[in-house]
C-alpha positions in Angstrom: 233.3 116.1 319.2 230.1 114.1 319.8 228.6 114.2 323.2 227.7 111.0 324.9 224.0 111.7 324.3 224.6 112.3 320.6 226.7 109.1 320.4 224.0 107.2 322.0 221.4 108.4 319.6 223.6 107.4 316.6 224.1 104.0 318.0 220.4 103.6 318.7 219.5 104.7 315.2 222.0 102.3 313.7 220.6 99.4 315.7 217.1 100.4 314.6 218.1 100.4 311.0 219.8 96.9 311.4 216.6 95.6 313.0 214.4 97.1 310.3 216.6 95.6 307.6 216.6 92.2 309.4 212.8 92.4 309.6 212.5 93.3 305.9 214.7 90.4 305.1 212.5 88.0 307.1 209.4 89.4 305.5 210.8 89.0 302.0 211.8 85.4 302.8 208.2 84.7 304.0 206.8 86.3 300.9 209.1 84.2 298.7 208.1 81.1 300.5 204.4 81.8 300.2 204.8 82.6 296.5 206.6 79.3 296.0 203.8 77.5 297.8 201.2 79.2 295.7 203.0 78.3 292.5 203.3 74.6 293.6 199.5 74.5 294.5 198.7 76.1 291.1 200.8 73.6 289.3 199.3 70.7 291.3 195.8 72.0 290.7 196.4 72.1 287.0 197.8 68.6 287.0 194.8 67.2 289.0 192.3 68.9 286.7 194.0 67.6 283.6 194.2 64.1 285.0 190.5 64.1 286.0 189.4 65.5 282.7 191.4 62.9 280.8 189.9 60.1 282.8 186.4 61.5 282.2 187.1 61.7 278.5 188.4 58.1 278.6 185.3 56.8 280.4 183.0 58.7 278.1 184.7 57.1 275.1 184.3 53.7 276.6 180.6 54.3 277.5 178.1 52.1 275.6 174.3 52.9 275.8 172.3 50.1 277.5 169.1 48.6 276.0 165.8 50.3 276.6 164.2 49.8 280.0 167.6 48.8 281.4 169.8 50.9 283.6 172.6 52.6 281.8 176.0 51.9 283.2 179.5 53.0 282.2 181.6 50.6 280.2 185.2 50.0 281.2 186.6 50.7 284.6 185.1 53.0 287.1 187.2 56.1 288.0 189.1 55.8 291.2 189.0 58.5 293.9 192.6 57.7 294.8 195.6 59.6 293.5 199.2 58.6 293.2 200.6 62.0 294.1 200.6 63.1 297.8 197.6 65.3 298.7 198.3 69.0 298.8 195.0 69.8 300.4 193.6 69.0 303.8 189.9 68.1 304.2 189.4 71.6 305.5 191.0 73.1 302.3 188.9 70.7 300.2 185.9 72.3 301.9 187.2 75.7 301.0 187.6 74.6 297.4 184.0 73.4 297.4 182.8 76.8 298.7 184.8 78.5 296.0 183.3 76.2 293.4 179.8 77.1 294.7 180.5 80.8 294.3 181.8 80.3 290.8 178.7 78.1 289.9 176.2 80.6 291.4 177.6 83.4 289.3 177.6 81.3 286.1 181.4 80.6 285.9 180.9 76.9 285.3 184.3 76.2 283.9 186.0 77.6 287.0 183.4 75.9 289.2 184.2 72.5 287.6 188.0 73.0 288.3 187.3 73.6 292.0 184.7 70.8 292.3 187.4 68.5 290.9 189.8 69.5 293.7 187.1 69.2 296.3 186.1 65.7 295.1 189.6 64.4 294.8 190.9 65.6 298.2 187.8 65.5 300.4 188.2 62.9 303.1 184.5 62.9 304.1 182.1 60.9 301.9 179.3 63.4 301.8 181.6 66.1 300.6 182.9 63.8 297.9 179.4 63.0 296.8 178.3 66.6 296.7 181.4 67.6 294.8 181.0 64.9 292.2 177.3 65.8 291.7 178.0 69.5 291.2 180.9 68.7 289.0 178.4 66.8 286.8 176.0 69.8 287.0 178.8 72.1 286.0 179.6 70.0 282.9 175.9 69.9 282.2 175.7 73.7 282.2 178.7 73.8 279.9 176.8 71.4 277.6 179.6 68.9 277.9 177.3 66.0 277.8 179.9 63.2 277.8 181.7 64.4 280.9 178.3 65.1 282.6 177.2 61.5 281.9 180.5 60.2 283.2 180.1 62.1 286.4 176.5 61.0 287.0 177.5 57.4 286.1 180.3 57.5 288.6 177.9 59.0 291.2 175.4 56.1 290.6 178.2 53.6 291.2 179.8 55.2 294.3 177.0 57.0 296.0 173.8 55.1 295.1 172.4 55.7 298.7 173.1 59.4 298.8 170.2 61.9 299.0 171.3 63.3 295.7 171.1 59.9 293.9 167.7 60.7 292.3 168.8 64.1 291.2 172.0 62.6 289.7 169.9 60.1 287.8 167.6 62.8 286.5 170.5 64.8 285.1 172.0 61.6 283.7 168.8 61.0 281.8 168.7 64.6 280.6 172.3 64.5 279.5 171.8 61.3 277.6 168.8 62.9 275.8 170.9 66.0 275.0 173.7 63.8 273.7 171.3 62.2 271.3 171.1 58.8 273.2 167.3 58.9 273.3 166.7 55.2 274.1 169.1 55.2 277.0 167.9 58.6 278.2 164.2 57.6 278.3 165.2 54.3 280.0 167.1 56.1 282.7 164.1 58.4 283.4 161.7 55.4 283.6 164.0 53.7 286.1 164.2 56.9 288.1 160.4 57.0 288.3 160.2 53.3 289.4 163.1 53.6 291.9 162.2 57.0 293.4 158.5 57.4 292.9 158.1 59.9 295.7 161.0 62.1 294.8 160.9 65.6 293.6 162.6 64.5 290.4 160.0 61.9 289.4 157.4 64.4 288.1 160.2 66.1 286.1 161.2 62.8 284.6 157.6 62.1 283.7 157.3 65.5 282.0 160.5 65.0 280.0 159.3 61.5 278.9 156.1 63.0 277.5 158.1 65.7 275.7 160.2 63.0 274.0 157.3 60.8 272.8 
């Protein structure tokens, strides 16, 4: 026959087991919920990247080189920063995506960097973050030697952020991208315009040097 003390221990042990099982059940539910959220974010990220890349390809296909000594501009409609689907990232999370993209870029993972810069650009609520994300998206494509997408990004930057401090850098890389893509006339024209528009910039001497190399 169990003593009262022994009976009390058994009851306490049973209660503890029930509590542990209940805790494990709650933890499993939280893990399942987080896993579902991660899957949804991964699917949304893939959708956004595919959508952005499709629009960049479309704009690149519509692009027509401008005459010499005239600014090059994208043909067709300009890409919109708006999205139809509800945002899954807050502005803070967009900043986190930007920092991830920087880390990828700095270690040479330009494809992964481009994917994160797309997210940062599409979801950033602050204009400077959008501008920086778009610029470095173009730089990522430039590093990948994807000249058409790089040109589309720098064209879009010129349209949306012409007063930003990175405007001269974007125009320089646009000129370089055009030259790399075989559009020599438009590339040289873009570099000449850069020199005239931003004569005191750090990019102006680089543009002059590249012009001499292409003579």
